[in-house]
C-alpha positions in Angstrom: 7.2 6.1 3.6 4.0 4.2 2.8 5.2 0.7 2.9 7.3 -0.9 5.6 9.3 -4.1 5.7 8.4 -6.7 8.3 11.9 -6.5 9.7 11.6 -2.7 10.2 8.3 -3.2 12.0 9.7 -5.9 14.2 12.6 -3.7 15.1 10.4 -1.1 16.7 11.0 -2.1 20.3 8.0 -2.0 22.7 5.5 -0.8 20.1 2.9 -3.5 20.7 2.3 -7.2 21.0 1.8 -7.2 17.2 5.6 -7.0 16.7 6.2 -10.3 18.5 4.6 -12.3 15.7 5.4 -10.2 12.6 8.8 -11.7 12.0 7.3 -15.2 12.3 4.7 -14.3 9.8 7.1 -12.8 7.3 6.7 -14.9 4.0 10.1 -13.6 2.9 12.0 -14.7 6.0 14.6 -17.5 5.5 15.0 -18.0 9.3 13.0 -20.4 11.5 10.0 -18.9 13.3 11.0 -17.0 16.5 8.1 -18.5 18.4 8.5 -22.3 18.8 6.3 -24.1 16.4 4.3 -27.2 17.2 6.1 -30.5 16.7 4.5 -32.9 14.3 2.9 -36.0 15.9 3.2 -39.4 14.2 0.3 -39.7 11.7 -1.8 -42.7 10.9 -2.0 -42.1 7.1 -5.4 -42.9 5.6 -4.8 -41.1 2.3 -1.6 -41.2 0.4 -0.1 -38.0 -1.1 1.8 -39.3 -4.1 4.4 -37.7 -6.2 3.4 -37.4 -9.8 6.7 -35.7 -10.7 9.5 -33.6 -9.4 11.6 -30.9 -10.9 13.9 -28.1 -9.9 14.0 -24.4 -10.8 16.4 -22.7 -8.4 16.2 -20.9 -5.0 13.7 -18.2 -4.2 16.2 -16.3 -2.0 14.5 -13.4 -0.2 11.3 -13.6 -2.3 8.3 -15.8 -2.9 7.8 -17.3 -6.3 4.4 -18.9 -7.2 4.3 -21.2 -10.2 1.7 -20.6 -12.9 -0.4 -23.4 -14.4 -1.8 -23.3 -17.9 -3.4 -26.6 -18.9 -0.7 -29.2 -18.6 2.1 -26.7 -18.4 3.7 -25.4 -15.2 5.8 -22.2 -15.4 8.3 -21.5 -12.6 11.0 -18.9 -11.8 13.8 -18.3 -9.4 15.7 -15.3 -8.0 18.7 -15.9 -10.2 16.7 -15.2 -13.3 15.8 -18.8 -14.2 12.5 -19.3 -15.9 11.2 -22.6 -17.2 8.3 -24.5 -18.6 7.5 -28.0 -17.4 5.0 -30.5 -18.7 4.4 -33.6 -16.5 7.7 -32.7 -14.8 9.6 -32.7 -18.1 11.4 -29.5 -18.9 10.2 -28.1 -22.2 12.5 -25.0 -22.1 14.6 -23.0 -19.7 16.0 -19.5 -20.1 17.7 -16.9 -18.0 15.7 -13.7 -17.9 18.8 -11.6 -17.9 18.0 -10.0 -14.5 17.5 -11.2 -11.0 13.8 -11.8 -10.4 11.6 -10.9 -7.4 8.1 -11.8 -8.4 6.4 -14.4 -10.6 5.0 -16.1 -12.4 1.9 -15.1 -14.5 1.1 -16.9 -17.7 -1.5 -17.9 -20.3 -1.0 -20.1 -23.4 0.8 -17.2 -25.2 2.7 -15.3 -22.6 4.7 -15.8 -19.4 5.5 -12.8 -17.3 7.9 -12.1 -14.3 9.1 -9.0 -12.4 12.2 -7.6 -10.7 13.0 -5.7 -7.6 13.7 -2.6 -9.8 10.2 -2.6 -11.2 11.0 -4.2 -14.5 8.2 -6.3 -16.2 9.7 -9.0 -18.4 7.4 -10.9 -20.8 8.3 -14.0 -22.8 6.6 -16.2 -25.3 5.0 -19.2 -23.5 5.8 -21.6 -26.4 9.6 -21.2 -26.4 10.7 -18.6 -23.8 11.9 -16.1 -26.4 11.6 -12.4 -25.3 8.3 -10.7 -26.1 8.5 -7.2 -24.4 9.5 -5.2 -21.4 7.8 -2.6 -19.3 8.2 -0.8 -16.0 6.2 -0.1 -12.9 6.7 2.3 -10.0 8.5 0.1 -7.5 9.6 -3.5 -6.7 7.5 -6.4 -7.9 6.8 -9.0 -5.2 3.5 -10.4 -6.5 2.8 -12.9 -9.3 1.4 -11.1 -12.4 -2.0 -11.9 -13.7 -2.3 -12.7 -17.4 -5.5 -13.3 -19.4 -6.5 -12.5 -23.0 -5.3 -9.1 -24.0 -4.3 -7.9 -20.5 -1.3 -8.3 -18.2 -1.8 -7.0 -14.7 1.2 -6.1 -12.5 1.1 -5.1 -8.8 4.0 -3.0 -7.5 5.2 -2.9 -3.9 3.7 0.6 -3.4 0.2 -0.9 -3.9 -0.2 0.5 -7.4 -1.8 -1.8 -10.0 -0.9 -1.5 -13.7 -2.7 -2.9 -16.8 -0.5 -3.6 -19.8 -1.5 -4.6 -23.3 -0.5 -8.3 -23.7 0.6 -7.8 -27.3 3.3 -5.2 -26.9 3.5 -4.2 -23.2 2.0 -0.7 -23.7 0.5 0.7 -20.5 -3.3 0.7 -20.7 -4.0 2.1 -17.2 -2.8 2.4 -13.6 -4.9 2.2 -10.5 -3.8 3.7 -7.2 -5.4 4.6 -3.9 -4.2 6.1 -0.6 -2.7 3.7 1.9 -2.0 3.9 5.7 1.4 5.0 7.0 2.3 1.4 7.9 1.6 -1.6 5.8 2.8 -5.2 5.6 5.4 -6.1 3.0 3.7 -8.9 1.2 3.5 -10.7 -2.1 -0.2 -10.1 -2.5 -1.4 -9.9 -6.1 -4.7 -9.6 -7.8 -7.4 -12.0 -9.0 -8.3 -11.6 -12.6 -11.7 -12.8 -14.1 -13.5 -12.2 -17.3 -15.6 -9.5 -15.7 -13.2 -7.6 -13.5 -10.1 -7.8 -11.4 -10.2 -7.9 -7.6 -7.5 -6.6 -5.3 -7.1 -6.2 -1.5 -5.3 -3.3 0.0 -3.7 -2.0 3.2 -6.4 -0.7 5.5 -8.6 -3.7 4.9 -10.2 -2.7 1.6 -11.3 -4.9 -1.3 -11.8 -3.3 -4.7 -13.2 -4.4 -8.0 -11.5 -2.8 -10.9 -12.6 -2.5 -14.5 -10.4 -4.3 -17.1 -10.7 -1.7 -19.9 -9.7 1.4 -18.0 -8.7 0.6 -14.4 -11.6 2.4 -12.9 -12.9 1.3 -9.5 -16.3 -0.5 -9.9 -16.9 -0.8 -6.2 -15.0 -0.9 -2.9 -15.9 -3.0 0.2 -14.4 -3.2 3.7 -12.9 -6.6 4.7 -11.7 -5.2 8.1 -11.5 -1.9 9.9 -8.2 -0.8 11.5 -8.5 -0.7 15.3 -6.1 -0.1 18.2 -4.2 2.6 19.9 -1.0 2.4 17.8 -0.1 2.3 14.1 1.1 -1.3 14.5 -2.1 -2.4 16.2 -4.1 -0.7 13.4 -2.5 -2.7 10.6 -5.4 -4.5 8.9 -4.1 -5.3 5.5 -5.5 -7.7 2.9 -2.2 -9.4 2.4 -3.3 -12.4 0.2 -5.1 -12.7 -3.1 -8.9 -12.7 -3.1 -10.7 -15.8 -4.3 -13.6 -15.7 -6.7 -16.1 -18.5 -6.8 -19.5 -18.3 -8.4 -21.2 -15.1 -7.3 -18.8 -14.5 -4.4 -15.4 -12.9 -3.9 -13.8 -13.6 -0.6 -10.8 -12.1 1.2 -9.1 -12.1 4.6 -7.2 -9.4 6.4 -4.4 -9.5 8.9 -5.8 -8.5 12.4 -9.2 -8.4 10.8 -11.8 -10.6 9.3 -12.6 -13.1 6.5 -15.5 -11.8 4.4 -17.4 -12.7 1.3 -19.0 -10.1 -1.1 -21.2 -10.1 -4.2 -18.9 -10.0 -7.2 -21.1 -7.6 -9.0 -21.9 -4.9 -6.4 -19.6 -5.5 -3.4 -22.6 -6.2 -1.0 -21.3 -8.2 2.0 -22.7 -11.7 2.2 -21.0 -12.6 5.5 -17.9 -12.0 7.7 -16.1 -13.7 10.6 -13.3 -12.5 12.8 -10.0 -14.2 11.8 -6.5 -12.9 11.1 -4.4 -14.1 8.2 -1.7 -13.2 5.8 -1.6 -16.7 4.2 -5.0 -16.6 2.5 -7.9 -18.8 1.8 -9.5 -21.2 -0.7 -13.1 -22.2 -1.4 -14.2 -25.8 -1.7 -17.5 -27.4 -2.5 -19.0 -26.8 0.9 -16.5 -24.7 2.9 -14.2 -21.8 2.8 -10.8 -22.6 4.3 -8.5 -20.1 6.0 -5.0 -20.5 7.5 -4.7 -18.0 10.3 -1.6 -16.1 11.6 -1.0 -18.7 14.4 -1.2 -21.7 12.1 -4.7 -22.8 12.7 -6.8 -23.9 9.8 -10.5 -22.8 9.9 -13.4 -24.1 7.9 -16.5 -21.9 7.4 -19.7 -22.6 5.6 -19.2 -21.0 2.2 -22.7 -19.6 2.1 -23.4 -18.5 5.7 -20.0 -18.2 7.3 -20.9 -20.6 10.1 -17.9 -22.2 11.7 -17.5 -25.9 10.8 -14.2 -26.8 12.4 -10.8 -25.6 13.5 -7.5 -27.6 13.3 -5.0 -26.0 15.7 -2.2 -28.6 15.7 0.0 -26.7 13.2 0.7 -23.9 15.7 3.2 -21.3 14.3 4.2 -23.5 11.4 3.9 -20.5 9.0 1.3 -22.1 6.7 0.9 -21.2 3.0 -2.5 -20.7 1.5 -4.8 -23.8 1.9 -5.9 -25.5 -1.3 -9.3 -27.3 -1.5 -9.0 -30.8 -3.1 -12.5 -32.3 -3.4 -13.4 -33.6 0.0 -10.0 -32.6 1.5 -7.9 -29.6 2.0 -4.1 -29.3 1.9 -1.7 -26.9 3.6 2.1 -26.6 3.5 4.5 -25.3 6.1 7.9 -23.8 6.9 9.6 -27.2 6.9 8.3 -28.2 3.5 5.6 -30.6 4.8 2.3 -30.8 3.0 -0.5 -31.7 5.3 -3.8 -33.2 4.1 -6.9 -32.6 6.2 -10.4 -34.1 5.9 -12.8 -31.6 4.7 -15.6 -32.6 7.0 -13.8 -32.3 10.3 -10.2 -31.1 9.8 -8.6 -34.4 10.9 -5.2 -35.2 9.6 -5.4 -37.9 6.9 -2.0 -37.6 5.1 1.4 -35.9 5.0 4.1 -35.5 2.4 7.7 -34.3 3.0 9.4 -32.2 0.2 13.0 -30.9 0.5 12.8 -29.5 4.1 12.7 -25.8 3.0 9.7 -23.6 3.5 6.7 -23.6 1.2 5.5 -20.0 1.2 4.1 -19.8 -2.3 0.4 -20.7 -2.7 0.0 -24.3 -4.1 -1.6 -24.4 -7.5 -4.0 -27.0 -9.0 -2.8 -29.1 -11.9 -4.7 -31.8 -13.8 -5.2 -34.6 -11.3 -3.6 -32.9 -8.3 -1.6 -29.8 -7.3 1.9 -28.4 -7.4 4.0 -26.8 -4.7 7.3 -24.8 -5.0 9.7 -24.8 -2.1 12.1 -21.9 -1.1 15.0 -24.0 -2.3 13.4 -24.4 -5.7 12.0 -27.9 -5.7 8.8 -28.4 -7.7 6.5 -31.3 -6.6 3.5 -32.3 -8.6 1.3 -34.2 -6.1 -2.0 -36.1 -6.0 -4.0 -37.3 -3.1 -5.2 -40.9 -3.5 
């Protein structure tokens, strides 16, 4: 059994101290964190986070649904099969995919794609939501697909990556590699660029994969497994890599954050930090939310530590998003926190519907959008 649920790992009594936090870190958990999270202190707001629009799609249930943004369009999905296109918060179309969904959404201006727990890949026309094609992968789909040009990339729960033709869903290639005996169950996907796609794996590896045939172009080590037990040796890249300029950066649970040359995988810098939430890159800094709820800023070129904000302890943060001179992070109670990019001080806060925001926020024109576990979509801007 190559992949193990968070709940199963947590149930292994006495294995290690790792198990005490795995349930808290679980992005699929609907319960409150087991370790008491930090209370939010009253905030002197200096920057308003304003609502551009609000909409609703439906509950995520036991899964994480990340909206996809294409120009002014936002595509969102829910566990019950709901799939919709919004523009400025106005619903353009809404369909039911005909099956319960577990992963989504990927889109471009022609196609929108979602996945199911049975490994079904469902593609629809982006213009009106009419069916385009169906395909299948080897196991459940937890990650958002990646769609660009003539290629649709799906990642299955067994860490295989599939490339499909965007026109008809015909399989172009499949990439697979060996994985450790224990691995985190996560909604980690891939990052698709015009040159290659980049994917992190259990065991702390980052791989660049060719778009035409799925061959590995290079492989680099984000983190090395270490420890006496299998649990202690979990060092998975459990969030999507981020590509910016000539760098691709990734972070591993119980490991490091590291940046590499996009063309050859040469390491540029690395720092010790553990995360399953992920990272984002701003003008000056790389921002990481660690497993305990601290937000770190590192110099994007050298990896030098710039600041650390630790007042969101165990609030199960989603991936940070860089917004000009600021950075936003969302938590398990549906709060969006805005931090100053230069020192990490709190400058703004916004309350959504009270349910967790586990999906990575996505940029939209003039701001960003978050999707809550209960299915609320909030288009926000920081003034």
